[in-house]
Each structure stands twice: as structure tokens, then as C-alpha cells.
mmCIF file of the N, C-alpha and C atoms, coordinates in Angstrom:
data_MODEL
# 
_entry.id   MODEL 
# 
loop_
_atom_site.group_PDB 
_atom_site.id 
_atom_site.type_symbol 
_atom_site.label_atom_id 
_atom_site.label_alt_id 
_atom_site.label_comp_id 
_atom_site.label_asym_id 
_atom_site.label_entity_id 
_atom_site.label_seq_id 
_atom_site.pdbx_PDB_ins_code 
_atom_site.Cartn_x 
_atom_site.Cartn_y 
_atom_site.Cartn_z 
_atom_site.occupancy 
_atom_site.B_iso_or_equiv 
_atom_site.pdbx_formal_charge 
_atom_site.auth_seq_id 
_atom_site.auth_comp_id 
_atom_site.auth_asym_id 
_atom_site.auth_atom_id 
_atom_site.pdbx_PDB_model_num 
ATOM 1   N N  . UNK A 1 1  ? 0.850  -1.171 0.000  1.00 0.00 ? 1  UNK A N  1 
ATOM 2   C CA . UNK A 1 1  ? 0.000  0.000  0.000  1.00 0.00 ? 1  UNK A CA 1 
ATOM 3   C C  . UNK A 1 1  ? 0.896  1.234  0.000  1.00 0.00 ? 1  UNK A C  1 
ATOM 4   N N  . UNK A 1 2  ? 0.634  2.152  -0.867 1.00 0.00 ? 2  UNK A N  1 
ATOM 5   C CA . UNK A 1 2  ? 1.407  3.385  -0.917 1.00 0.00 ? 2  UNK A CA 1 
ATOM 6   C C  . UNK A 1 2  ? 0.797  4.389  0.056  1.00 0.00 ? 2  UNK A C  1 
ATOM 7   N N  . UNK A 1 3  ? 1.562  5.416  0.443  1.00 0.00 ? 3  UNK A N  1 
ATOM 8   C CA . UNK A 1 3  ? 1.006  6.408  1.362  1.00 0.00 ? 3  UNK A CA 1 
ATOM 9   C C  . UNK A 1 3  ? -0.272 7.048  0.849  1.00 0.00 ? 3  UNK A C  1 
ATOM 10  N N  . UNK A 1 4  ? -0.362 7.265  -0.456 1.00 0.00 ? 4  UNK A N  1 
ATOM 11  C CA . UNK A 1 4  ? -1.561 7.895  -1.001 1.00 0.00 ? 4  UNK A CA 1 
ATOM 12  C C  . UNK A 1 4  ? -2.775 6.972  -0.949 1.00 0.00 ? 4  UNK A C  1 
ATOM 13  N N  . UNK A 1 5  ? -2.557 5.668  -0.789 1.00 0.00 ? 5  UNK A N  1 
ATOM 14  C CA . UNK A 1 5  ? -3.665 4.716  -0.697 1.00 0.00 ? 5  UNK A CA 1 
ATOM 15  C C  . UNK A 1 5  ? -4.187 4.571  0.728  1.00 0.00 ? 5  UNK A C  1 
ATOM 16  N N  . UNK A 1 6  ? -3.447 5.083  1.700  1.00 0.00 ? 6  UNK A N  1 
ATOM 17  C CA . UNK A 1 6  ? -3.883 4.988  3.087  1.00 0.00 ? 6  UNK A CA 1 
ATOM 18  C C  . UNK A 1 6  ? -5.082 5.897  3.297  1.00 0.00 ? 6  UNK A C  1 
ATOM 19  N N  . UNK A 1 7  ? -6.002 5.461  4.130  1.00 0.00 ? 7  UNK A N  1 
ATOM 20  C CA . UNK A 1 7  ? -7.180 6.271  4.416  1.00 0.00 ? 7  UNK A CA 1 
ATOM 21  C C  . UNK A 1 7  ? -7.338 6.403  5.920  1.00 0.00 ? 7  UNK A C  1 
ATOM 22  N N  . UNK A 1 8  ? -8.254 7.273  6.320  1.00 0.00 ? 8  UNK A N  1 
ATOM 23  C CA . UNK A 1 8  ? -8.559 7.417  7.732  1.00 0.00 ? 8  UNK A CA 1 
ATOM 24  C C  . UNK A 1 8  ? -7.596 8.319  8.476  1.00 0.00 ? 8  UNK A C  1 
ATOM 25  N N  . UNK A 1 9  ? -6.755 9.055  7.792  1.00 0.00 ? 9  UNK A N  1 
ATOM 26  C CA . UNK A 1 9  ? -5.813 9.945  8.452  1.00 0.00 ? 9  UNK A CA 1 
ATOM 27  C C  . UNK A 1 9  ? -5.931 11.337 7.852  1.00 0.00 ? 9  UNK A C  1 
ATOM 28  N N  . UNK A 1 10 ? -5.970 12.332 8.739  1.00 0.00 ? 10 UNK A N  1 
ATOM 29  C CA . UNK A 1 10 ? -5.991 13.697 8.234  1.00 0.00 ? 10 UNK A CA 1 
ATOM 30  C C  . UNK A 1 10 ? -4.586 14.278 8.196  1.00 0.00 ? 10 UNK A C  1 
ATOM 31  N N  . UNK A 1 11 ? -3.606 13.475 8.496  1.00 0.00 ? 11 UNK A N  1 
ATOM 32  C CA . UNK A 1 11 ? -2.212 13.876 8.490  1.00 0.00 ? 11 UNK A CA 1 
ATOM 33  C C  . UNK A 1 11 ? -1.673 13.801 7.070  1.00 0.00 ? 11 UNK A C  1 
ATOM 34  N N  . UNK A 1 12 ? -0.836 14.777 6.689  1.00 0.00 ? 12 UNK A N  1 
ATOM 35  C CA . UNK A 1 12 ? -0.193 14.708 5.372  1.00 0.00 ? 12 UNK A CA 1 
ATOM 36  C C  . UNK A 1 12 ? 0.657  13.452 5.297  1.00 0.00 ? 12 UNK A C  1 
ATOM 37  N N  . UNK A 1 13 ? 0.750  12.909 4.125  1.00 0.00 ? 13 UNK A N  1 
ATOM 38  C CA . UNK A 1 13 ? 1.516  11.684 3.938  1.00 0.00 ? 13 UNK A CA 1 
ATOM 39  C C  . UNK A 1 13 ? 2.892  11.996 3.367  1.00 0.00 ? 13 UNK A C  1 
ATOM 40  N N  . UNK A 1 14 ? 3.911  11.277 3.804  1.00 0.00 ? 14 UNK A N  1 
ATOM 41  C CA . UNK A 1 14 ? 5.255  11.509 3.286  1.00 0.00 ? 14 UNK A CA 1 
ATOM 42  C C  . UNK A 1 14 ? 5.397  11.061 1.838  1.00 0.00 ? 14 UNK A C  1 
ATOM 43  N N  . UNK A 1 15 ? 6.301  11.731 1.146  1.00 0.00 ? 15 UNK A N  1 
ATOM 44  C CA . UNK A 1 15 ? 6.619  11.357 -0.228 1.00 0.00 ? 15 UNK A CA 1 
ATOM 45  C C  . UNK A 1 15 ? 7.515  10.123 -0.222 1.00 0.00 ? 15 UNK A C  1 
ATOM 46  N N  . UNK A 1 16 ? 7.711  9.531  -1.386 1.00 0.00 ? 16 UNK A N  1 
ATOM 47  C CA . UNK A 1 16 ? 8.618  8.382  -1.490 1.00 0.00 ? 16 UNK A CA 1 
ATOM 48  C C  . UNK A 1 16 ? 10.034 8.768  -1.064 1.00 0.00 ? 16 UNK A C  1 
ATOM 49  N N  . UNK A 1 17 ? 10.471 9.966  -1.431 1.00 0.00 ? 17 UNK A N  1 
ATOM 50  C CA . UNK A 1 17 ? 11.809 10.421 -1.045 1.00 0.00 ? 17 UNK A CA 1 
ATOM 51  C C  . UNK A 1 17 ? 11.921 10.545 0.480  1.00 0.00 ? 17 UNK A C  1 
ATOM 52  N N  . UNK A 1 18 ? 10.890 11.056 1.115  1.00 0.00 ? 18 UNK A N  1 
ATOM 53  C CA . UNK A 1 18 ? 10.890 11.173 2.573  1.00 0.00 ? 18 UNK A CA 1 
ATOM 54  C C  . UNK A 1 18 ? 10.866 9.797  3.231  1.00 0.00 ? 18 UNK A C  1 
ATOM 55  N N  . UNK A 1 19 ? 10.095 8.874  2.676  1.00 0.00 ? 19 UNK A N  1 
ATOM 56  C CA . UNK A 1 19 ? 10.074 7.517  3.204  1.00 0.00 ? 19 UNK A CA 1 
ATOM 57  C C  . UNK A 1 19 ? 11.443 6.855  3.071  1.00 0.00 ? 19 UNK A C  1 
ATOM 58  N N  . UNK A 1 20 ? 12.119 7.093  1.964  1.00 0.00 ? 20 UNK A N  1 
ATOM 59  C CA . UNK A 1 20 ? 13.456 6.536  1.772  1.00 0.00 ? 20 UNK A CA 1 
ATOM 60  C C  . UNK A 1 20 ? 14.425 7.087  2.815  1.00 0.00 ? 20 UNK A C  1 
ATOM 61  N N  . UNK A 1 21 ? 14.331 8.361  3.123  1.00 0.00 ? 21 UNK A N  1 
ATOM 62  C CA . UNK A 1 21 ? 15.187 8.950  4.158  1.00 0.00 ? 21 UNK A CA 1 
ATOM 63  C C  . UNK A 1 21 ? 14.880 8.345  5.525  1.00 0.00 ? 21 UNK A C  1 
ATOM 64  N N  . UNK A 1 22 ? 13.606 8.092  5.808  1.00 0.00 ? 22 UNK A N  1 
ATOM 65  C CA . UNK A 1 22 ? 13.241 7.453  7.064  1.00 0.00 ? 22 UNK A CA 1 
ATOM 66  C C  . UNK A 1 22 ? 13.810 6.035  7.129  1.00 0.00 ? 22 UNK A C  1 
ATOM 67  N N  . UNK A 1 23 ? 13.689 5.292  6.025  1.00 0.00 ? 23 UNK A N  1 
ATOM 68  C CA . UNK A 1 23 ? 14.237 3.929  5.992  1.00 0.00 ? 23 UNK A CA 1 
ATOM 69  C C  . UNK A 1 23 ? 15.740 3.961  6.207  1.00 0.00 ? 23 UNK A C  1 
ATOM 70  N N  . UNK A 1 24 ? 16.422 4.900  5.562  1.00 0.00 ? 24 UNK A N  1 
ATOM 71  C CA . UNK A 1 24 ? 17.868 5.012  5.733  1.00 0.00 ? 24 UNK A CA 1 
ATOM 72  C C  . UNK A 1 24 ? 18.218 5.338  7.189  1.00 0.00 ? 24 UNK A C  1 
ATOM 73  N N  . UNK A 1 25 ? 17.452 6.224  7.802  1.00 0.00 ? 25 UNK A N  1 
ATOM 74  C CA . UNK A 1 25 ? 17.724 6.634  9.181  1.00 0.00 ? 25 UNK A CA 1 
ATOM 75  C C  . UNK A 1 25 ? 17.692 5.455  10.145 1.00 0.00 ? 25 UNK A C  1 
ATOM 76  N N  . UNK A 1 26 ? 16.765 4.527  9.919  1.00 0.00 ? 26 UNK A N  1 
ATOM 77  C CA . UNK A 1 26 ? 16.628 3.399  10.849 1.00 0.00 ? 26 UNK A CA 1 
ATOM 78  C C  . UNK A 1 26 ? 17.399 2.162  10.404 1.00 0.00 ? 26 UNK A C  1 
ATOM 79  N N  . UNK A 1 27 ? 18.046 2.221  9.248  1.00 0.00 ? 27 UNK A N  1 
ATOM 80  C CA . UNK A 1 27 ? 18.787 1.052  8.770  1.00 0.00 ? 27 UNK A CA 1 
ATOM 81  C C  . UNK A 1 27 ? 17.870 -0.070 8.324  1.00 0.00 ? 27 UNK A C  1 
ATOM 82  N N  . UNK A 1 28 ? 16.810 0.305  7.640  1.00 0.00 ? 28 UNK A N  1 
ATOM 83  C CA . UNK A 1 28 ? 15.801 -0.655 7.161  1.00 0.00 ? 28 UNK A CA 1 
ATOM 84  C C  . UNK A 1 28 ? 16.418 -1.722 6.287  1.00 0.00 ? 28 UNK A C  1 
ATOM 85  N N  . UNK A 1 29 ? 16.105 -2.975 6.411  1.00 0.00 ? 29 UNK A N  1 
ATOM 86  C CA . UNK A 1 29 ? 15.031 -3.554 7.210  1.00 0.00 ? 29 UNK A CA 1 
ATOM 87  C C  . UNK A 1 29 ? 15.473 -4.052 8.580  1.00 0.00 ? 29 UNK A C  1 
ATOM 88  N N  . UNK A 1 30 ? 16.751 -3.960 8.900  1.00 0.00 ? 30 UNK A N  1 
ATOM 89  C CA . UNK A 1 30 ? 17.227 -4.472 10.193 1.00 0.00 ? 30 UNK A CA 1 
ATOM 90  C C  . UNK A 1 30 ? 16.888 -3.557 11.359 1.00 0.00 ? 30 UNK A C  1 
ATOM 91  N N  . UNK A 1 31 ? 16.706 -2.270 11.090 1.00 0.00 ? 31 UNK A N  1 
ATOM 92  C CA . UNK A 1 31 ? 16.368 -1.283 12.127 1.00 0.00 ? 31 UNK A CA 1 
ATOM 93  C C  . UNK A 1 31 ? 17.385 -1.290 13.270 1.00 0.00 ? 31 UNK A C  1 
ATOM 94  N N  . UNK A 1 32 ? 18.629 -1.072 12.921 1.00 0.00 ? 32 UNK A N  1 
ATOM 95  C CA . UNK A 1 32 ? 19.717 -1.126 13.903 1.00 0.00 ? 32 UNK A CA 1 
ATOM 96  C C  . UNK A 1 32 ? 20.208 0.253  14.334 1.00 0.00 ? 32 UNK A C  1 
ATOM 97  N N  . UNK A 1 33 ? 19.583 1.322  13.865 1.00 0.00 ? 33 UNK A N  1 
ATOM 98  C CA . UNK A 1 33 ? 19.956 2.672  14.278 1.00 0.00 ? 33 UNK A CA 1 
ATOM 99  C C  . UNK A 1 33 ? 18.712 3.550  14.146 1.00 0.00 ? 33 UNK A C  1 
ATOM 100 N N  . UNK A 1 34 ? 18.827 4.788  14.595 1.00 0.00 ? 34 UNK A N  1 
ATOM 101 C CA . UNK A 1 34 ? 17.741 5.743  14.402 1.00 0.00 ? 34 UNK A CA 1 
ATOM 102 C C  . UNK A 1 34 ? 18.298 7.154  14.460 1.00 0.00 ? 34 UNK A C  1 
ATOM 103 N N  . UNK A 1 35 ? 18.957 7.558  13.410 1.00 0.00 ? 35 UNK A N  1 
ATOM 104 C CA . UNK A 1 35 ? 19.418 8.940  13.285 1.00 0.00 ? 35 UNK A CA 1 
ATOM 105 C C  . UNK A 1 35 ? 19.743 9.233  11.837 1.00 0.00 ? 35 UNK A C  1 
ATOM 106 N N  . UNK A 1 36 ? 19.693 10.518 11.504 1.00 0.00 ? 36 UNK A N  1 
ATOM 107 C CA . UNK A 1 36 ? 20.028 10.983 10.170 1.00 0.00 ? 36 UNK A CA 1 
ATOM 108 C C  . UNK A 1 36 ? 20.563 12.393 10.336 1.00 0.00 ? 36 UNK A C  1 
ATOM 109 N N  . UNK A 1 37 ? 21.802 12.601 9.995  1.00 0.00 ? 37 UNK A N  1 
ATOM 110 C CA . UNK A 1 37 ? 22.425 13.921 10.112 1.00 0.00 ? 37 UNK A CA 1 
ATOM 111 C C  . UNK A 1 37 ? 22.478 14.560 8.738  1.00 0.00 ? 37 UNK A C  1 
ATOM 112 N N  . UNK A 1 38 ? 21.976 15.781 8.664  1.00 0.00 ? 38 UNK A N  1 
ATOM 113 C CA . UNK A 1 38 ? 21.907 16.500 7.400  1.00 0.00 ? 38 UNK A CA 1 
ATOM 114 C C  . UNK A 1 38 ? 21.843 17.995 7.691  1.00 0.00 ? 38 UNK A C  1 
ATOM 115 N N  . UNK A 1 39 ? 21.722 18.774 6.657  1.00 0.00 ? 39 UNK A N  1 
ATOM 116 C CA . UNK A 1 39 ? 21.587 20.218 6.805  1.00 0.00 ? 39 UNK A CA 1 
ATOM 117 C C  . UNK A 1 39 ? 20.363 20.541 7.662  1.00 0.00 ? 39 UNK A C  1 
ATOM 118 N N  . UNK A 1 40 ? 20.496 21.537 8.506  1.00 0.00 ? 40 UNK A N  1 
ATOM 119 C CA . UNK A 1 40 ? 19.382 21.925 9.382  1.00 0.00 ? 40 UNK A CA 1 
ATOM 120 C C  . UNK A 1 40 ? 18.174 22.426 8.601  1.00 0.00 ? 40 UNK A C  1 
ATOM 121 N N  . UNK A 1 41 ? 18.381 22.819 7.352  1.00 0.00 ? 41 UNK A N  1 
ATOM 122 C CA . UNK A 1 41 ? 17.251 23.304 6.559  1.00 0.00 ? 41 UNK A CA 1 
ATOM 123 C C  . UNK A 1 41 ? 16.768 22.280 5.533  1.00 0.00 ? 41 UNK A C  1 
ATOM 124 N N  . UNK A 1 42 ? 16.995 20.996 5.803  1.00 0.00 ? 42 UNK A N  1 
ATOM 125 C CA . UNK A 1 42 ? 16.540 19.927 4.909  1.00 0.00 ? 42 UNK A CA 1 
ATOM 126 C C  . UNK A 1 42 ? 15.003 19.930 4.883  1.00 0.00 ? 42 UNK A C  1 
ATOM 127 N N  . UNK A 1 43 ? 14.441 20.254 3.746  1.00 0.00 ? 43 UNK A N  1 
ATOM 128 C CA . UNK A 1 43 ? 12.985 20.396 3.615  1.00 0.00 ? 43 UNK A CA 1 
ATOM 129 C C  . UNK A 1 43 ? 12.252 19.087 3.907  1.00 0.00 ? 43 UNK A C  1 
ATOM 130 N N  . UNK A 1 44 ? 12.811 17.952 3.473  1.00 0.00 ? 44 UNK A N  1 
ATOM 131 C CA . UNK A 1 44 ? 12.148 16.669 3.709  1.00 0.00 ? 44 UNK A CA 1 
ATOM 132 C C  . UNK A 1 44 ? 12.049 16.363 5.200  1.00 0.00 ? 44 UNK A C  1 
ATOM 133 N N  . UNK A 1 45 ? 13.163 16.499 5.908  1.00 0.00 ? 45 UNK A N  1 
ATOM 134 C CA . UNK A 1 45 ? 13.144 16.183 7.339  1.00 0.00 ? 45 UNK A CA 1 
ATOM 135 C C  . UNK A 1 45 ? 12.298 17.173 8.122  1.00 0.00 ? 45 UNK A C  1 
ATOM 136 N N  . UNK A 1 46 ? 12.347 18.430 7.769  1.00 0.00 ? 46 UNK A N  1 
ATOM 137 C CA . UNK A 1 46 ? 11.513 19.402 8.479  1.00 0.00 ? 46 UNK A CA 1 
ATOM 138 C C  . UNK A 1 46 ? 10.027 19.139 8.221  1.00 0.00 ? 46 UNK A C  1 
ATOM 139 N N  . UNK A 1 47 ? 9.680  18.664 7.029  1.00 0.00 ? 47 UNK A N  1 
ATOM 140 C CA . UNK A 1 47 ? 8.296  18.282 6.742  1.00 0.00 ? 47 UNK A CA 1 
ATOM 141 C C  . UNK A 1 47 ? 7.906  17.049 7.562  1.00 0.00 ? 47 UNK A C  1 
ATOM 142 N N  . UNK A 1 48 ? 8.821  16.080 7.673  1.00 0.00 ? 48 UNK A N  1 
ATOM 143 C CA . UNK A 1 48 ? 8.536  14.883 8.484  1.00 0.00 ? 48 UNK A CA 1 
ATOM 144 C C  . UNK A 1 48 ? 8.321  15.252 9.949  1.00 0.00 ? 48 UNK A C  1 
ATOM 145 N N  . UNK A 1 49 ? 9.087  16.218 10.442 1.00 0.00 ? 49 UNK A N  1 
ATOM 146 C CA . UNK A 1 49 ? 8.883  16.700 11.813 1.00 0.00 ? 49 UNK A CA 1 
ATOM 147 C C  . UNK A 1 49 ? 7.480  17.302 11.931 1.00 0.00 ? 49 UNK A C  1 
ATOM 148 N N  . UNK A 1 50 ? 7.094  18.128 10.983 1.00 0.00 ? 50 UNK A N  1 
ATOM 149 C CA . UNK A 1 50 ? 5.765  18.761 11.006 1.00 0.00 ? 50 UNK A CA 1 
ATOM 150 C C  . UNK A 1 50 ? 4.642  17.724 10.951 1.00 0.00 ? 50 UNK A C  1 
ATOM 151 N N  . UNK A 1 51 ? 4.887  16.612 10.263 1.00 0.00 ? 51 UNK A N  1 
ATOM 152 C CA . UNK A 1 51 ? 3.877  15.542 10.151 1.00 0.00 ? 51 UNK A CA 1 
ATOM 153 C C  . UNK A 1 51 ? 3.853  14.645 11.383 1.00 0.00 ? 51 UNK A C  1 
ATOM 154 N N  . UNK A 1 52 ? 4.854  14.754 12.245 1.00 0.00 ? 52 UNK A N  1 
ATOM 155 C CA . UNK A 1 52 ? 4.918  13.907 13.437 1.00 0.00 ? 52 UNK A CA 1 
ATOM 156 C C  . UNK A 1 52 ? 5.668  12.604 13.230 1.00 0.00 ? 52 UNK A C  1 
ATOM 157 N N  . UNK A 1 53 ? 6.281  12.412 12.067 1.00 0.00 ? 53 UNK A N  1 
ATOM 158 C CA . UNK A 1 53 ? 7.005  11.177 11.769 1.00 0.00 ? 53 UNK A CA 1 
ATOM 159 C C  . UNK A 1 53 ? 8.484  11.250 12.132 1.00 0.00 ? 53 UNK A C  1 
ATOM 160 N N  . UNK A 1 54 ? 8.973  12.429 12.502 1.00 0.00 ? 54 UNK A N  1 
ATOM 161 C CA . UNK A 1 54 ? 10.373 12.595 12.879 1.00 0.00 ? 54 UNK A CA 1 
ATOM 162 C C  . UNK A 1 54 ? 10.476 13.665 13.955 1.00 0.00 ? 54 UNK A C  1 
ATOM 163 N N  . UNK A 1 55 ? 11.619 13.665 14.595 1.00 0.00 ? 55 UNK A N  1 
ATOM 164 C CA . UNK A 1 55 ? 11.911 14.637 15.629 1.00 0.00 ? 55 UNK A CA 1 
ATOM 165 C C  . UNK A 1 55 ? 13.320 15.158 15.397 1.00 0.00 ? 55 UNK A C  1 
ATOM 166 N N  . UNK A 1 56 ? 13.509 16.429 15.605 1.00 0.00 ? 56 UNK A N  1 
ATOM 167 C CA . UNK A 1 56 ? 14.845 17.006 15.471 1.00 0.00 ? 56 UNK A CA 1 
ATOM 168 C C  . UNK A 1 56 ? 15.525 16.943 16.825 1.00 0.00 ? 56 UNK A C  1 
ATOM 169 N N  . UNK A 1 57 ? 16.744 16.423 16.830 1.00 0.00 ? 57 UNK A N  1 
ATOM 170 C CA . UNK A 1 57 ? 17.478 16.285 18.084 1.00 0.00 ? 57 UNK A CA 1 
ATOM 171 C C  . UNK A 1 57 ? 18.637 17.252 18.170 1.00 0.00 ? 57 UNK A C  1 
ATOM 172 N N  . UNK A 1 58 ? 19.419 17.065 19.190 1.00 0.00 ? 58 UNK A N  1 
ATOM 173 C CA . UNK A 1 58 ? 20.611 17.893 19.398 1.00 0.00 ? 58 UNK A CA 1 
ATOM 174 C C  . UNK A 1 58 ? 21.609 17.702 18.283 1.00 0.00 ? 58 UNK A C  1 
ATOM 175 N N  . UNK A 1 59 ? 22.261 18.788 17.938 1.00 0.00 ? 59 UNK A N  1 
ATOM 176 C CA . UNK A 1 59 ? 23.303 18.742 16.918 1.00 0.00 ? 59 UNK A CA 1 
ATOM 177 C C  . UNK A 1 59 ? 24.649 18.726 17.622 1.00 0.00 ? 59 UNK A C  1 
ATOM 178 N N  . UNK A 1 60 ? 25.529 17.808 17.256 1.00 0.00 ? 60 UNK A N  1 
ATOM 179 C CA . UNK A 1 60 ? 26.864 17.818 17.857 1.00 0.00 ? 60 UNK A CA 1 
ATOM 180 C C  . UNK A 1 60 ? 27.579 19.141 17.572 1.00 0.00 ? 60 UNK A C  1 
ATOM 181 N N  . UNK A 1 61 ? 28.366 19.596 18.511 1.00 0.00 ? 61 UNK A N  1 
ATOM 182 C CA . UNK A 1 61 ? 29.027 20.903 18.390 1.00 0.00 ? 61 UNK A CA 1 
ATOM 183 C C  . UNK A 1 61 ? 30.007 20.968 17.226 1.00 0.00 ? 61 UNK A C  1 
ATOM 184 N N  . UNK A 1 62 ? 30.513 19.829 16.790 1.00 0.00 ? 62 UNK A N  1 
ATOM 185 C CA . UNK A 1 62 ? 31.497 19.830 15.700 1.00 0.00 ? 62 UNK A CA 1 
ATOM 186 C C  . UNK A 1 62 ? 30.843 19.929 14.316 1.00 0.00 ? 62 UNK A C  1 
ATOM 187 N N  . UNK A 1 63 ? 29.519 19.920 14.253 1.00 0.00 ? 63 UNK A N  1 
ATOM 188 C CA . UNK A 1 63 ? 28.818 20.124 12.977 1.00 0.00 ? 63 UNK A CA 1 
ATOM 189 C C  . UNK A 1 63 ? 27.701 21.152 13.186 1.00 0.00 ? 63 UNK A C  1 
ATOM 190 N N  . UNK A 1 64 ? 28.063 22.413 13.416 1.00 0.00 ? 64 UNK A N  1 
ATOM 191 C CA . UNK A 1 64 ? 27.081 23.424 13.823 1.00 0.00 ? 64 UNK A CA 1 
ATOM 192 C C  . UNK A 1 64 ? 26.012 23.760 12.786 1.00 0.00 ? 64 UNK A C  1 
ATOM 193 N N  . UNK A 1 65 ? 26.254 23.532 11.515 1.00 0.00 ? 65 UNK A N  1 
ATOM 194 C CA . UNK A 1 65 ? 25.257 23.875 10.495 1.00 0.00 ? 65 UNK A CA 1 
ATOM 195 C C  . UNK A 1 65 ? 24.333 22.710 10.160 1.00 0.00 ? 65 UNK A C  1 
ATOM 196 N N  . UNK A 1 66 ? 24.522 21.591 10.811 1.00 0.00 ? 66 UNK A N  1 
ATOM 197 C CA . UNK A 1 66 ? 23.719 20.401 10.542 1.00 0.00 ? 66 UNK A CA 1 
ATOM 198 C C  . UNK A 1 66 ? 22.760 20.132 11.686 1.00 0.00 ? 66 UNK A C  1 
ATOM 199 N N  . UNK A 1 67 ? 21.893 19.161 11.477 1.00 0.00 ? 67 UNK A N  1 
ATOM 200 C CA . UNK A 1 67 ? 20.946 18.733 12.506 1.00 0.00 ? 67 UNK A CA 1 
ATOM 201 C C  . UNK A 1 67 ? 20.829 17.222 12.472 1.00 0.00 ? 67 UNK A C  1 
ATOM 202 N N  . UNK A 1 68 ? 20.518 16.638 13.610 1.00 0.00 ? 68 UNK A N  1 
ATOM 203 C CA . UNK A 1 68 ? 20.247 15.209 13.695 1.00 0.00 ? 68 UNK A CA 1 
ATOM 204 C C  . UNK A 1 68 ? 18.743 15.029 13.808 1.00 0.00 ? 68 UNK A C  1 
ATOM 205 N N  . UNK A 1 69 ? 18.230 14.148 12.993 1.00 0.00 ? 69 UNK A N  1 
ATOM 206 C CA . UNK A 1 69 ? 16.797 13.840 13.006 1.00 0.00 ? 69 UNK A CA 1 
ATOM 207 C C  . UNK A 1 69 ? 16.620 12.386 13.388 1.00 0.00 ? 69 UNK A C  1 
ATOM 208 N N  . UNK A 1 70 ? 15.518 12.098 14.049 1.00 0.00 ? 70 UNK A N  1 
ATOM 209 C CA . UNK A 1 70 ? 15.194 10.755 14.503 1.00 0.00 ? 70 UNK A CA 1 
ATOM 210 C C  . UNK A 1 70 ? 13.776 10.425 14.069 1.00 0.00 ? 70 UNK A C  1 
ATOM 211 N N  . UNK A 1 71 ? 13.541 9.194  13.688 1.00 0.00 ? 71 UNK A N  1 
ATOM 212 C CA . UNK A 1 71 ? 12.197 8.742  13.323 1.00 0.00 ? 71 UNK A CA 1 
ATOM 213 C C  . UNK A 1 71 ? 11.424 8.477  14.612 1.00 0.00 ? 71 UNK A C  1 
ATOM 214 N N  . UNK A 1 72 ? 10.225 9.015  14.707 1.00 0.00 ? 72 UNK A N  1 
ATOM 215 C CA . UNK A 1 72 ? 9.388  8.821  15.894 1.00 0.00 ? 72 UNK A CA 1 
ATOM 216 C C  . UNK A 1 72 ? 8.705  7.449  15.843 1.00 0.00 ? 72 UNK A C  1 
ATOM 217 N N  . UNK A 1 73 ? 8.038  7.109  16.924 1.00 0.00 ? 73 UNK A N  1 
ATOM 218 C CA . UNK A 1 73 ? 7.288  5.852  16.943 1.00 0.00 ? 73 UNK A CA 1 
ATOM 219 C C  . UNK A 1 73 ? 6.218  5.857  15.861 1.00 0.00 ? 73 UNK A C  1 
ATOM 220 N N  . UNK A 1 74 ? 5.580  7.006  15.633 1.00 0.00 ? 74 UNK A N  1 
ATOM 221 C CA . UNK A 1 74 ? 4.578  7.099  14.568 1.00 0.00 ? 74 UNK A CA 1 
ATOM 222 C C  . UNK A 1 74 ? 5.227  6.822  13.211 1.00 0.00 ? 74 UNK A C  1 
ATOM 223 N N  . UNK A 1 75 ? 6.444  7.312  13.006 1.00 0.00 ? 75 UNK A N  1 
ATOM 224 C CA . UNK A 1 75 ? 7.167  7.048  11.763 1.00 0.00 ? 75 UNK A CA 1 
ATOM 225 C C  . UNK A 1 75 ? 7.527  5.589  11.611 1.00 0.00 ? 75 UNK A C  1 
ATOM 226 N N  . UNK A 1 76 ? 7.978  4.984  12.705 1.00 0.00 ? 76 UNK A N  1 
ATOM 227 C CA . UNK A 1 76 ? 8.293  3.548  12.663 1.00 0.00 ? 76 UNK A CA 1 
ATOM 228 C C  . UNK A 1 76 ? 7.040  2.730  12.380 1.00 0.00 ? 76 UNK A C  1 
ATOM 229 N N  . UNK A 1 77 ? 5.940  3.097  13.009 1.00 0.00 ? 77 UNK A N  1 
ATOM 230 C CA . UNK A 1 77 ? 4.676  2.389  12.776 1.00 0.00 ? 77 UNK A CA 1 
ATOM 231 C C  . UNK A 1 77 ? 4.272  2.498  11.293 1.00 0.00 ? 77 UNK A C  1 
ATOM 232 N N  . UNK A 1 78 ? 4.457  3.679  10.724 1.00 0.00 ? 78 UNK A N  1 
ATOM 233 C CA . UNK A 1 78 ? 4.128  3.872  9.303  1.00 0.00 ? 78 UNK A CA 1 
ATOM 234 C C  . UNK A 1 78 ? 5.008  2.971  8.420  1.00 0.00 ? 78 UNK A C  1 
ATOM 235 N N  . UNK A 1 79 ? 6.303  2.930  8.692  1.00 0.00 ? 79 UNK A N  1 
ATOM 236 C CA . UNK A 1 79 ? 7.190  2.077  7.902  1.00 0.00 ? 79 UNK A CA 1 
ATOM 237 C C  . UNK A 1 79 ? 6.776  0.609  8.007  1.00 0.00 ? 79 UNK A C  1 
ATOM 238 N N  . UNK A 1 80 ? 6.441  0.172  9.204  1.00 0.00 ? 80 UNK A N  1 
ATOM 239 C CA . UNK A 1 80 ? 6.002  -1.222 9.381  1.00 0.00 ? 80 UNK A CA 1 
ATOM 240 C C  . UNK A 1 80 ? 4.697  -1.492 8.648  1.00 0.00 ? 80 UNK A C  1 
ATOM 241 N N  . UNK A 1 81 ? 3.807  -0.521 8.641  1.00 0.00 ? 81 UNK A N  1 
ATOM 242 C CA . UNK A 1 81 ? 2.517  -0.680 7.947  1.00 0.00 ? 81 UNK A CA 1 
ATOM 243 C C  . UNK A 1 81 ? 2.709  -0.772 6.442  1.00 0.00 ? 81 UNK A C  1 
ATOM 244 N N  . UNK A 1 82 ? 3.627  0.026  5.915  1.00 0.00 ? 82 UNK A N  1 
ATOM 245 C CA . UNK A 1 82 ? 3.838  0.067  4.470  1.00 0.00 ? 82 UNK A CA 1 
ATOM 246 C C  . UNK A 1 82 ? 4.675  -1.101 3.949  1.00 0.00 ? 82 UNK A C  1 
ATOM 247 N N  . UNK A 1 83 ? 5.549  -1.623 4.796  1.00 0.00 ? 83 UNK A N  1 
ATOM 248 C CA . UNK A 1 83 ? 6.415  -2.718 4.346  1.00 0.00 ? 83 UNK A CA 1 
ATOM 249 C C  . UNK A 1 83 ? 6.302  -3.851 5.298  1.00 0.00 ? 83 UNK A C  1 
# 
């Protein structure tokens, strides 16, 4: 089932590119990590945060222009539902 085929949710659905970033963040399919470091103004990750599928965490001091993002439980649940 693709995100656009899901029903019963008034939440915006992530794009395929955003889903791929979420899968990469968690090390899909083994799910052995949960972080993704990228530019603080990454539109995909900031959209995922707005949708509730990701959370922005602390940025290490040695990479001040970047941000660390984490997939939330809602994001993990979505990945499990789709795959």
C-alpha cells in the first residue's frame, strides 16, 4: 500500500523520497539505528517533523550547520505498515 492509498488519516503523507530517508535513518530492514544527520534546513526532514514522523534532536558541536533527526514511533509504525 502506498502512502496515497492509506485512508482514515488527516495527516499529510510523506513522499517516497521522505520515506526513503526514514528507511535510511533506521537502517531498514534491520532497524539497527535511528538517526540521520543533514543540513538543518533539509525540507524533507523538516516536513517529516511537522507531520509527526520525525523529531529534530541535538546537533553535535562539531557540525554546527547540521541537525540530527530521529524517526518517531509514529514514523516507525508507518514504515512497518507500508512494508
